[in-house]
Every structure is written in C-alpha cells, then in structure tokens.
N, C-alpha and C positions, 0 to 999 in steps of 0.2 A: 632951347632950354637955357635958363640963366645959370652960368657956372657958380656965380657968387651965392645965388639962392640955394643951389645944391650943396655947396660947402657949408653954408650956415645950418641947413637942415641936418647934415651929417654930424656937425659938432653938437647940435642939440640932442640928436639921438644917442651919441656916445656919452653925453653928460648924464643921461638917464640910466645908463647901465651901471651896475655896481663895479667899482674899481677893485679888481682882485688883488692888485698890488698895493692897495692903500694900507699904510702902516697902522698898527694898533695905537701908536702914540698920537695919532691924529684925533682920537676921541677926546672931547673936552672933559677935564677932570679937575676939580678944585679940592685942594687939601683942606683939612679941618682948620679954621682960623684959630690962632693962639688964644684969643679971648674966649671962644666957645669951649676949647679944651680946658682952659684954666677954670672956667665956671663949672664945668662938669666935675672936675677933680675936687674943687672946693665943696660942691654939693655932696659928693660921695664922702669926703672926710667929715663933714658936719653930720651926715647921716650915721656914720660909724660911731662918732663921738657921742651922739645922743642915744643911740641904741645901747651903748655900754652902761648908760645910767638908768635905763628902764628895766624894772624888775622888782621882786620882793625886797631885795636889799637896797637901802637908800645910799646911792653912790653918786657923787657930783662929777661933772665933767673934769674939773681940776684934779679930783682924786684919781679918776681913771687914767688921765694922761700922766700923772705922777707915777703911777704903777708901771705904765709902759716905759717911761723914761728910766725908772730904776732898773728894770730888767734889760734895758739896752745900754747899761753902763753908767747911768746917772746916779744922783744921790738917792738914798733910801726914801721911799714914799711916806713913811711914818704911819701907814695904815696897819691894821692887824693882819695876821697871816691869813685869816679867813677871808677878809675883804680883798686882800691881795690875790688870793686864789680865785675868788669869784671873777675878778676882772681878767687876770692873766690866763687862767686855766680853763675857765668856762665861757665867759661872755665874749672875750676878744677873738679866740679862734673860731667860735661859732659865727660871729658876725662877719669875720673876714672870709670864712668859707661860703657864707651866704652871698657875699659880694662877688667872689670868684665864680660861683655856680651861676649866679644871675647873669654875669657878664658873658660867660661861656655859652650858656644856653641861648641867650639872645643873639649872639654872633652866629652861632650855628643856624638859627632860624633865618637870619638875614641872608646868609650864604646859600642855604638850601632853597629859599623862595626865589632867589635870582637864578640859581643854577638850574633848577627844575622848572622854572617859569610857572610856579604854582603858588598862589597867594595863601593857600591853606597848608603849605608844608611847614613842618617844624622838626626839631631834632629827633622826635620819636617816629617820624614817618618811615624811617628805615628799619623799624623794629628793634632798634638798639636797646631801648628801655626794657622791652619785654624779654629780650635775651638776657640782660643783666639781672632781671628779677628771677628768671629761671636758674641762672647760675648761683645766685645767693641762696635761693631756696634749696637747691641741691646740696650745698655745703651744710646748711643749718639742719635740714630735716633728714636728708639721706646720708650725711656724713661723707660726702664725696671729697676726696683729697686726704682722708685719714688724719685730719688735724694739721696737716702741713699747709693747706690752702685756707686762707682766711675768708670771711664773708665778702670782703672787698675784692679779694683776688678771684673768688668764684663769680662775682658779679661782672668783673672785667672780662674774664674768659667767656662767660655766657654772651656778653655783648659782642665780642669779637666773632663768636660762632654765628650769631644772628646776622651780623653784617656780611660775613663770608657767604652765608646762604643767599642773602639779597643780591650780592654781586654775581653769584653763580646763576641764579634764576634770571636776573635781568640780562646777563650776557647771552644765555641760551635763547632768550625771547627777543633778542635784537638790540638791546642796550639803549633804547630811546628813553627819554625822560618819563613818559607815561608808563613804560614798562618798569622802570626803577621804582616808581611810586607804588604800582600794583604789587611788585615783588615785596616791597616793604610792608604793605598791608597784609600780605599773606604770611610773612614771617612774624609780624606782630600777633596775628591771631593764633598761629601755631604755638609760639612760645608762651602766650598768655594761657592757652589751654593746658600746656604742659605744667605751668606753675600751679594752676588751679587743681589739676589732677594730683600733683604731689602733695599739696597742702591738705586736700580733702581726704587723702587715703593714708598718709603717713605721719601727719603732725598732730600733736596733742593740742588742747585748747589754749594753753599759755603760749606755746610756740606759734600757733596760728595767729594769735593776737599780735605778737611782736612782729611777725612777718607782714601782716596786713598794715601795721603802722608804718613799717619801713617802705612798703610798696607805695604808700600815699605820699612819701617824701618826708624826710625827717633829718634835721641837723643836730639832734640831741647829742650824739656821741662824737661831735666834731673835735678833732685834736690838731696839734701843730703839724703832725706828719701829713694829715689830709690836706691841710692848707698849703703846705709846701709842694706836694705832688701835683695838686690841682692847679696851683698858680704857675708852676713850671710848664705844665702841658698847655695851659691857656696862653702863656706868653709865646710858646712855639707856634700854636695855631694862629694867633693874631699876626705873627710875622709872615706865615705862609699865606694867609688870606689877604693880608694887606698888600703883599707883593702881587697878588692876582686881582687887585681892585679894578684896573682897566679891563682885564679880561672879563670880570663879572659885569662891568658896564656893557661890554660887547654882547654878552649873553642876553641882555634885555631886548635886543633886536631880533633874537632868534638864533638857532644853531647855524643856519645857512649864512646869515649875515656875519656871525662871529667867525665862521670859517673863511669868509671872504676877506675879513680883516686880518687873517693870518693866525687865527687861534686854532690850536690842536684840540678840537672839541672833546674827543673821547679821552685823551690824556688828561686834559684839564678837569673834566668831570670826575675821573677816577681819583685824581690827586685831592681835590677839594672834598669829595664825598668821604674819602678815607680819613682826611684830617678831621672833618666834623664828626664822623662816627667815633674815632678814637677819643676825641675830646668829650663827646657825650658819654661814652663808656666810662671814662675816668670819673666824670662828675656824678653819674648815676651810681657808680660803685661806692662813692663816698656819702652821697646825700639822698639816695633813693630816687624814685621817679617823681620829678617835679614838673608838672605839665603847664602848658599855655604860656610860659615865659618866652619861648622861642617863637610862638605864634603871634602874640600880641605886640610885644615891644618893637620889633622891626617895622610893623605897619605904622605905629605911632610916630617913631622917629622919621620914617620915610616921608610921612605927611608934613613934618616940620622942616626937615633938612634937605629933602629932595632925594632922588634915586642914586646919585653919584656915590660909589662905594668908598672913595677916599674919605668922605665925610661920614657916610652911613655907618661903616663898621665901628670906628671909635666911639661915635655918639651912642650907637646901640649898646655897645659894651658898658658904657657908663650908665645908661638908662637901666639896663638889666641889673647891674650891680646895686644901684639905689633902690630899685623896685623890690628886689628879693631881700635886701637888708630890712626894709620896713615890713614886708610880708612875714618874714620870720619873727620879727619883733612882735607883731600882732599875734602870730600863732602861739608864741610862748607866754603871752600875758593876758589875752582876752578872756580866757577861762581859768586863770590862775587859781589854785595850783595845778589844775589839769592842763595838759598841753595838747594843742590841736596840730595835726600834721600840716606842715607848711604847704604841701601839695593841695590840701583842701582849700586853703586861703587863696592860692593862686588860681585854682579852678573857679572859685566863686567870683573872683574878679575877671577871670579870663573868658568864662562862658558868654557873658553879654558881649564882650569884644569879639568873640568868635562868631556870634550871630550877626554882628554888624559887618564883619568881613564877608560873610555869606551873602548878605543883602547887597553889599557893594559889588561883589563878584557877579551876582545875577544882573544888576542894573548895567554893568559894563558890557554885557553880551548883547 
C-alpha cells in the first residue's frame, strides 16, 4: 500500500470534518460601509423633516427646524405658540417615536429570524404583544394597580409575564427553537383570549373602542417621555445584538455548527430572546401592537445587503425607522380629520409581503 496515498487520503478525510476548535472570529463579516450608513441616516433625517410638515397645519421644513433649534437653545423661531406647540409637542415626538419603534421592531425581527431559523418569525411570535395587550386592558378596564400602575406600566408587566410563560413552557418542552415558537404561539392565543374576555365582559362601549384602537397600534399619545425611554432601551438592545453579530452569523448554519464554532447555544438564545422580548415590551407598551414591521423589513434588507449581521442589523434599523415614519404619516393624514391606526397601515402593506415570504419558503423546500 502506498504510504503517501494513505497520508493524502487521511488529510482529505480530516479536512471534511468540522473543526471543533475553529474560532468564531474565522467567520467572514463585513461591517456596514460608512457611505451606506451615511445615506441611511440622511434618508431618515429627510423623512422626519418632511413628516413634520405634513398635516392640517401648513408648516414648512424651515419653520419646523427653527422650532427645534429654538427649543435646543437657539434663537426664537418667530412662530406663534400654537404652531410651535404643533411641531414640538405633537408632531416631533410622535415622528421620533415612530422612528424608534420601527427601528426596534425591525431589529427584533431580524434577530429572531436568525436565532430561531424561521423566516416567518417576528417580534410577536413570543406572545409579547398579546401579553402587553392583556396588561393594558387589565389596568384600564379592571382597575388593576389601583391607579398606581399606568397603562404603559400594565402593558409592560403583561409582556414580561407572557415572555416568562414562554420561557417556562419552552424549557420544560426541551428548549429547542421549534419548541420556543410553539410556546410563543400558545402564549399568544392564551393572552389574546384573556384580553377579549375582559373587554367583552367588563368594558363599556367607549372604553372598548379606545382599547381596540390601541390594540391596532397607535402613536396618538406620543410624548417626550415615551421617546426617551424607548430610545434608551433601543440603544441598549442594539449594542447587545451588535456584539452578537458573528454569533448570529454562526446560527445561520444551524445549532450544531454554531456549537462547533464555540457558541454557547442555550445561553446565547436566552440572552438575545430576552433582549428582543424586553425591547418589544417597551415599544408595545408605548405604541400598541404594530404588526408586520419585524417580519417584512428584515427580509427586504437581507435581499439587498446579504445575511451578514454586521451590515444587516444597522440597515434594518434604519429601514424600519423610515418605513414606520411614513406609515404613521399616512395613518394620520389619509382620512383626515379621522385617524387610522398605524397597525392597520402596516398590515395592509405587510400582508402581501407575508404571502410572498410564504411562497418563497415553500419553493425553497
């Protein structure tokens, strides 16, 4: 037998085995180019500036920016108190909250789709939105909290309870990705049923109308406190998810491959699911249940920028922010003076995209 041939065959056989010592840093990852980042930020700023001018009151871009500058320490804008209030107290916080919510929901969708390896996953797959709805309804209709807990606080607590239930169910069922998804669906149905039961049995007609409007997603009551809290949580979530960009790239090859590359699969899944659930809970508690943003935008950005999360996450955040700014602008102006819940607008746009994802998933099998 030829020794050199045996040695060559042995090397070839070893080269086909997964290298359990391969470092995670060996994965290719390209950061977001400065030009793309700058273009996305400029597009977002332009969208916010134009959104401030759209509405019943005729306000120019220059007037809007002069109001902003005056409140940030610049010279007085020269506009009336009413116009100043329209820009600073109504339109600007609402537009900024739309941008923050759009960015957060889109990033949550991108992370969950990669983490769970499910192209149909979005921020509400864990039942967080349904739990938040139940918490808010409990405060408004049943008076839970005795006036100490606000609607936002109740929604946040309900979201945390729903997520805790999902973790408990998925852990007892084995903790795999399909079990997490199934536990999320179960929690979603449970809390949706609880919300419907409370509304139908204890709420009057006017309260029911207000609750249903909030459940469909609404940025009507946006204030600077909401903007600050949501922006702070979003910044923290982006830092955590960005630090796990290479880990998310590894999950694209499957859990076994990720473990081979040195990833602690269970710990990483728990950390990232907790971060996305907390971010979703905060956003839902401020803006209601806005669907399809986390489902549609990650797929659109992934098709343009590729699957690498160092690029995908920041671009998805920018795309989600721009998308929801314009969706909310359309929601508050298309039937003026009546306002359409922004969740209705995102669903009208998102349903065709959802069907497209279903067909793409079917053809890929």
